[in-house]
Residue, then its C-alpha position, 0 to 999 in steps of 0.5 A: x123395798x129394794x126389789x121395788x126400786x130395781x123394778x122401777x129402774x128397769x122399767x125406765x128407758x135408757x137415755x139416748x147416747x147421742x142426740x137426735x140431731x147427731x143421729x139425723x146427720x149420721x143418717x144423711x151421710x149414709x147411702x140409701x138402701x138399694x134392694x138387690x136386682x131381681x134375678x133373671x127368669x132363667x134362674x136355677x131351679x133350687x132358688x125359685x121357691x125361696x125368692x120373696x118380694x119382701x125387702x126385709x128378708x135376706x136370702x143367703x146362698x146355700x152352704x155345705x159344711x163337711x165335718x172332719x171327724x177325729x180318729x177313734x182314739x183321738x180322745x186318748x191323745x186329747x185327755x190329760x195325763x191324770x184322766x188317761x191314767x184313771x182310764x187305764x186303771x179302770x180298764x185294768x179293774x174292769x178286766x180283772x172283775x170279769x174273772x170274778x170277785x175273788x180275783x178282783x179282790x186279790x188283784x185290786x191292790x198293787x205293791x209299788x216296788x214289786x209290781x207294775x201299777x194298775x195304770x201300767x197294767x191297764x195300758x198293757x191290756x189296751x195295747x194288747x187289744x189294739x194289736x189283736x184288732x190290727x191282727x184281725x185286720x191283717x188276717x182279713x187282708x191276707x186273702x187279698x195280698x200276702x206281701x202287704x200283710x207281711x209288711x204290716x205285721x213287720x211294721x206292727x212288730x217293729x213299732x210295739x215290741x222290737x225297737x223304740x221309736x227312732x231306733x235303728x232297725x234290726x239287721 
Protein backbone atom coordinates (compact mmCIF):
# COMPACT_ATOMS: atom_id res chain seq x y z
CA UNK A 1 0.00 0.00 0.00
CA UNK A 2 2.80 2.40 0.89
CA UNK A 3 4.67 1.59 -2.32
CA UNK A 4 1.55 2.35 -4.39
CA UNK A 5 1.07 5.72 -2.64
CA UNK A 6 4.70 6.63 -3.24
CA UNK A 7 4.42 5.70 -6.92
CA UNK A 8 1.26 7.80 -7.32
CA UNK A 9 2.81 10.82 -5.59
CA UNK A 10 5.94 10.51 -7.76
CA UNK A 11 3.82 10.43 -10.93
CA UNK A 12 2.02 13.70 -10.10
CA UNK A 13 3.82 16.78 -11.46
CA UNK A 14 4.99 19.41 -8.98
CA UNK A 15 2.93 22.59 -8.92
CA UNK A 16 4.72 25.63 -10.35
CA UNK A 17 6.42 27.81 -7.76
CA UNK A 18 5.48 31.03 -9.55
CA UNK A 19 2.44 31.81 -11.61
CA UNK A 20 2.46 32.01 -15.40
CA UNK A 21 1.77 35.75 -15.29
CA UNK A 22 4.84 36.45 -13.14
CA UNK A 23 6.96 34.16 -15.31
CA UNK A 24 5.81 36.05 -18.46
CA UNK A 25 6.65 39.43 -16.85
CA UNK A 26 10.11 38.19 -15.93
CA UNK A 27 10.71 37.00 -19.51
CA UNK A 28 9.59 40.40 -20.88
CA UNK A 29 12.33 42.14 -18.90
CA UNK A 30 15.07 39.84 -20.17
CA UNK A 31 16.98 40.70 -23.33
CA UNK A 32 16.33 38.55 -26.38
CA UNK A 33 18.88 35.96 -27.42
CA UNK A 34 21.43 37.24 -29.90
CA UNK A 35 23.50 34.47 -31.52
CA UNK A 36 27.22 35.23 -31.71
CA UNK A 37 28.50 36.81 -34.89
CA UNK A 38 29.88 34.43 -37.48
CA UNK A 39 33.69 34.41 -37.54
CA UNK A 40 35.55 35.83 -40.52
CA UNK A 41 36.47 33.51 -43.38
CA UNK A 42 40.16 33.66 -42.47
CA UNK A 43 39.63 31.93 -39.10
CA UNK A 44 42.10 29.54 -37.57
CA UNK A 45 42.40 26.06 -39.07
CA UNK A 46 41.56 24.28 -35.80
CA UNK A 47 38.11 25.86 -35.41
CA UNK A 48 36.81 25.49 -38.97
CA UNK A 49 35.63 21.90 -38.58
CA UNK A 50 33.93 22.55 -35.23
CA UNK A 51 31.64 25.43 -36.36
CA UNK A 52 27.93 24.72 -36.55
CA UNK A 53 24.89 26.76 -37.52
CA UNK A 54 22.75 25.35 -34.69
CA UNK A 55 22.07 28.15 -32.15
CA UNK A 56 21.60 25.56 -29.37
CA UNK A 57 25.22 24.40 -29.62
CA UNK A 58 27.79 26.27 -27.55
CA UNK A 59 31.37 25.88 -28.75
CA UNK A 60 33.91 26.46 -26.01
CA UNK A 61 37.49 27.57 -26.60
CA UNK A 62 40.25 24.96 -26.44
CA UNK A 63 41.85 24.64 -23.03
CA UNK A 64 45.04 22.88 -22.00
CA UNK A 65 45.40 21.69 -18.41
CA UNK A 66 48.88 20.96 -17.12
CA UNK A 67 48.89 18.76 -14.07
CA UNK A 68 51.45 19.40 -11.35
CA UNK A 69 52.41 16.06 -9.92
CA UNK A 70 53.32 15.58 -6.32
CA UNK A 71 56.81 14.33 -5.51
CA UNK A 72 57.19 10.55 -5.16
CA UNK A 73 57.43 10.67 -1.37
CA UNK A 74 54.47 13.03 -0.94
CA UNK A 75 52.24 10.17 0.20
CA UNK A 76 54.45 9.71 3.27
CA UNK A 77 54.02 13.36 4.28
CA UNK A 78 50.27 13.37 3.58
CA UNK A 79 49.36 10.25 5.54
CA UNK A 80 48.46 10.30 9.22
CA UNK A 81 50.94 9.31 11.93
CA UNK A 82 49.19 6.01 12.54
CA UNK A 83 49.23 5.14 8.84
CA UNK A 84 52.92 6.08 8.55
CA UNK A 85 53.73 4.00 11.65
CA UNK A 86 51.84 1.04 10.17
CA UNK A 87 53.70 1.46 6.88
CA UNK A 88 57.09 1.47 8.66
CA UNK A 89 56.15 -1.60 10.71
CA UNK A 90 55.14 -3.44 7.55
CA UNK A 91 58.38 -2.37 5.87
CA UNK A 92 60.38 -3.81 8.77
CA UNK A 93 58.38 -7.06 8.81
CA UNK A 94 58.76 -7.44 5.03
CA UNK A 95 62.50 -6.89 5.34
CA UNK A 96 62.99 -9.55 8.02
CA UNK A 97 60.72 -11.98 6.16
CA UNK A 98 63.25 -11.97 3.28
CA UNK A 99 65.72 -13.85 5.50
CA UNK A 100 63.36 -16.71 6.16
CA UNK A 101 60.54 -17.74 8.49
CA UNK A 102 62.79 -18.36 11.52
CA UNK A 103 64.25 -14.86 11.37
CA UNK A 104 60.72 -13.48 10.97
CA UNK A 105 59.49 -15.42 14.00
CA UNK A 106 62.42 -14.38 16.20
CA UNK A 107 62.37 -10.69 15.25
CA UNK A 108 58.62 -10.14 14.95
CA UNK A 109 58.27 -9.23 18.62
CA UNK A 110 60.08 -6.41 20.38
CA UNK A 111 60.65 -5.60 24.04
CA UNK A 112 59.75 -1.92 24.47
CA UNK A 113 62.36 -1.09 27.12
CA UNK A 114 65.26 -3.02 25.61
CA UNK A 115 64.85 -2.58 21.85
CA UNK A 116 63.53 -0.03 19.37
CA UNK A 117 60.00 -0.47 18.11
CA UNK A 118 59.15 -2.06 14.77
CA UNK A 119 58.20 1.36 13.40
CA UNK A 120 61.59 2.84 14.34
CA UNK A 121 63.40 -0.10 12.76
CA UNK A 122 61.28 0.29 9.62
CA UNK A 123 62.06 4.01 9.50
CA UNK A 124 65.79 3.21 9.74
CA UNK A 125 65.45 0.78 6.81
CA UNK A 126 63.51 3.42 4.86
CA UNK A 127 66.20 6.05 5.46
CA UNK A 128 68.97 3.60 4.56
CA UNK A 129 67.23 2.80 1.26
CA UNK A 130 66.82 6.50 0.51
CA UNK A 131 70.48 7.19 1.26
CA UNK A 132 71.50 4.26 -0.95
CA UNK A 133 69.37 5.68 -3.76
CA UNK A 134 70.92 9.12 -3.37
CA UNK A 135 74.41 7.58 -3.18
CA UNK A 136 73.68 5.88 -6.50
CA UNK A 137 72.72 9.27 -7.98
CA UNK A 138 75.91 10.73 -6.55
CA UNK A 139 78.01 7.97 -8.11
CA UNK A 140 76.39 8.59 -11.48
CA UNK A 141 77.06 12.34 -11.20
CA UNK A 142 80.69 11.85 -10.11
CA UNK A 143 81.80 11.40 -13.69
CA UNK A 144 80.21 14.73 -14.67
CA UNK A 145 81.41 17.05 -11.88
CA UNK A 146 83.51 15.79 -8.93
CA UNK A 147 83.11 19.03 -6.90
CA UNK A 148 79.31 18.92 -7.06
CA UNK A 149 79.36 15.29 -5.96
CA UNK A 150 81.48 16.13 -2.90
CA UNK A 151 79.09 18.93 -1.96
CA UNK A 152 76.07 16.61 -2.34
CA UNK A 153 77.71 13.97 -0.15
CA UNK A 154 78.58 16.58 2.50
CA UNK A 155 74.97 17.88 2.49
CA UNK A 156 73.59 14.35 2.78
CA UNK A 157 75.98 13.61 5.62
CA UNK A 158 74.99 16.81 7.46
CA UNK A 159 71.27 16.35 6.96
CA UNK A 160 71.00 12.75 8.17
CA UNK A 161 73.88 11.90 10.47
CA UNK A 162 76.06 14.66 11.89
CA UNK A 163 73.79 17.45 13.10
CA UNK A 164 70.12 18.02 13.82
CA UNK A 165 68.10 20.32 11.62
CA UNK A 166 68.90 23.94 12.42
CA UNK A 167 72.01 22.99 14.39
CA UNK A 168 75.37 24.66 14.00
CA UNK A 169 77.69 23.23 11.33
CA UNK A 170 80.82 21.36 12.40
CA UNK A 171 84.11 23.22 12.25
